[in-house]
C-alpha positions in Angstrom: 4.8 -14.6 -31.2 6.2 -12.8 -28.0 2.9 -12.4 -26.2 1.3 -15.9 -25.5 -2.5 -16.2 -25.0 -1.9 -17.2 -21.4 -0.2 -13.8 -20.8 -3.0 -12.0 -22.3 -5.7 -13.9 -20.3 -3.8 -13.4 -17.0 -3.6 -9.5 -17.9 -7.2 -9.4 -18.8 -8.2 -11.5 -15.7 -6.3 -9.2 -13.1 -7.7 -5.9 -14.8 -11.2 -7.3 -14.6 -10.8 -8.6 -11.0 -9.2 -5.4 -9.8 -11.9 -3.0 -11.7 -15.0 -4.8 -10.9 -14.7 -7.6 -8.2 -11.8 -7.1 -5.7 -9.6 -3.9 -5.6 -7.9 -5.4 -2.9 -6.0 -8.0 -5.3 -2.6 -7.9 -4.4 -0.1 -7.5 -7.4 2.5 -9.2 -5.5 5.4 -11.6 -6.3 3.0 -14.5 -6.3 0.4 -13.4 -8.6 2.7 -11.8 -10.8 4.9 -14.8 -11.3 3.7 -15.5 -14.8 4.7 -12.0 -15.7 8.1 -12.5 -14.2 8.5 -15.6 -16.2 7.5 -13.7 -19.5 10.0 -10.9 -18.3 12.7 -13.4 -18.6 11.7 -15.0 -21.7 11.3 -11.9 -23.9 14.7 -10.5 -23.2 16.2 -13.8 -24.0 14.3 -14.2 -27.3 15.8 -10.8 -28.4 19.1 -11.7 -27.2 19.1 -15.1 -29.2 18.0 -12.9 -32.2 20.7 -10.4 -31.8 23.5 -12.7 -30.8 24.6 -13.3 -34.3 25.3 -9.6 -34.6 26.8 -9.1 -31.1 29.3 -11.9 -31.5 31.1 -10.0 -34.1 32.1 -7.5 -31.6 33.9 -9.2 -29.0 33.9 -6.8 -26.4 30.1 -6.1 -26.6 29.5 -10.0 -26.5 31.9 -10.4 -23.4 30.0 -7.6 -21.7 26.7 -9.1 -22.4 27.8 -12.5 -21.1 29.2 -10.8 -17.9 26.0 -9.0 -17.3 24.0 -12.3 -17.7 26.3 -14.1 -15.4 26.1 -11.2 -12.8 22.3 -11.2 -13.0 22.1 -15.1 -12.5 24.5 -15.0 -9.7 22.7 -12.3 -8.0 19.4 -13.9 -8.4 20.5 -17.1 -7.4 22.2 -15.9 -4.3 19.0 -14.1 -3.4 17.0 -17.1 -4.1 19.1 -19.4 -2.0 19.0 -17.0 0.9 15.3 -16.7 0.7 14.9 -20.6 0.7 17.5 -20.8 3.7 15.7 -18.2 5.7 12.2 -19.8 5.0 13.5 -23.2 6.0 15.1 -21.9 9.3 12.2 -19.4 10.3 9.2 -20.4 8.3 7.5 -17.9 5.8 4.3 -15.8 6.0 1.8 -16.8 8.6 3.9 -20.0 9.5 7.0 -17.9 10.2 8.9 -18.2 13.6 7.7 -14.7 14.9 4.2 -15.7 14.6 4.7 -19.1 16.2 6.7 -17.4 19.1 4.4 -14.5 19.3 3.9 -13.3 22.9 0.5 -11.9 22.0 -0.7 -15.3 20.6 0.6 -17.1 23.7 -1.6 -14.8 25.8 -4.6 -15.8 23.6 -3.9 -19.4 24.2 -4.5 -18.8 27.8 -7.8 -17.4 27.5 -10.9 -19.5 28.7 -12.4 -21.8 26.2 -15.1 -20.2 24.3 -14.1 -16.6 25.0 -15.3 -14.0 22.6 -12.5 -12.7 20.7 -12.2 -9.8 18.1 -9.0 -9.5 16.0 -7.5 -7.7 13.3 -6.3 -11.0 11.9 -8.8 -13.8 12.8 -7.0 -16.1 10.4 -3.7 -15.8 12.3 -5.4 -16.2 15.6 -7.1 -19.3 14.6 -4.1 -20.8 12.8 -1.8 -20.5 15.8 -4.1 -20.9 18.7 -7.1 -22.7 17.4 -9.4 -20.1 18.7 -12.3 -18.6 16.4 -12.2 -14.7 16.3 -14.3 -12.1 14.7 -12.9 -9.6 12.6 -12.7 -6.1 13.8 -15.1 -3.8 11.9 -13.5 -2.0 8.9 -13.8 1.6 8.0 -14.2 0.7 4.3 -14.5 -2.5 2.2 -11.2 -3.4 0.7 -12.6 -5.3 -2.1 -14.2 -2.1 -3.5 -12.4 0.6 -1.5 -15.9 2.0 -0.7 -16.7 3.3 2.9 -18.3 0.7 5.2 -21.8 2.3 5.8 -22.3 -0.2 8.5 -19.0 0.8 10.4 -20.7 2.6 13.2 -23.4 0.2 13.7 -20.8 -2.8 13.6 -18.7 -0.9 16.3 -21.8 -0.7 18.6 -22.7 -4.1 18.2 -18.8 -5.3 19.1 -18.9 -2.9 22.0 -22.2 -4.6 23.4 -20.9 -8.0 23.0 -17.5 -7.3 24.5 -19.3 -5.8 27.5 -22.0 -8.5 27.9 -19.8 -11.4 27.0 -16.5 -9.9 28.6 -14.5 -10.7 25.5 -11.3 -9.3 24.3 -9.9 -7.4 21.2 -6.5 -8.9 20.0 -4.6 -6.4 18.0 -1.5 -7.6 16.1 0.9 -5.0 15.4 3.1 -6.9 12.8 0.5 -6.8 10.3 0.9 -4.2 7.5 -1.3 -2.9 5.0 -4.4 -2.7 7.3 -5.4 0.8 6.8 -9.1 -0.2 6.8 -8.9 -1.4 10.4 -8.9 1.2 13.1 -6.0 1.3 15.3 -5.7 0.0 18.9 -5.9 3.6 20.2 -9.1 4.4 18.3 -10.7 1.0 19.4 -10.0 1.9 23.0 -11.7 5.2 22.5 -14.7 4.1 20.5 -15.5 0.8 22.4 -14.4 2.1 25.8 -11.7 -0.7 26.3 -8.6 -0.9 28.5 -5.4 -2.6 28.0 -5.4 -6.0 29.6 -2.1 -7.0 28.1 0.6 -4.9 26.3 3.2 -7.0 24.4 6.0 -6.2 22.1 4.1 -7.5 19.1 0.5 -6.6 20.1 -2.1 -5.7 22.5 -5.1 -7.3 24.3 -8.0 -5.2 25.1 -11.2 -5.7 27.2 -14.2 -3.7 28.1 -13.7 -1.4 31.0 -16.9 -2.6 32.8 -15.3 -6.3 32.9 -13.1 -7.7 35.7 -9.6 -7.8 34.9 
């Protein structure tokens, strides 16, 4: 039996999740790891079944072994390089580029309890300990439908930023955030000015607030 019940359950779970609950479910290397494992087992199974036939032709058998060795060598080299880089520079939200972020360093200098909106509240909290509110989204990633409250949420954020003299932290290293308005759009819609422009992000504040 080539297809295990676990593989069928995983496929059904992902299909159900993406179709009915969370269209933003990423089909990345972490979630698809069981598929990768199955993708290795199945060809090896066929190879095991075909090996008695292949070994009768030495040239084909040698070529097959050479391809397997090349695949294992390339995959091992890439894996060792990835582990080495992760050890030296971290990975994901804990990577060196986030730990040394100039924008996040500026956030740490903000007054205690300052109002913060951010396009990644989780990164702000992880590296600064500051709680941040999410920037309103144009559409809801979970169902890929327009956010009907987008305009009102923007106006609420504008009022709070003006009355509490808060800031908007926009981190530019984040990819795949099409649902979040860009820094230029936020500046125009919320009447913001640049408080700090750094290589990895911007800090914006309301024009009615002091520098």
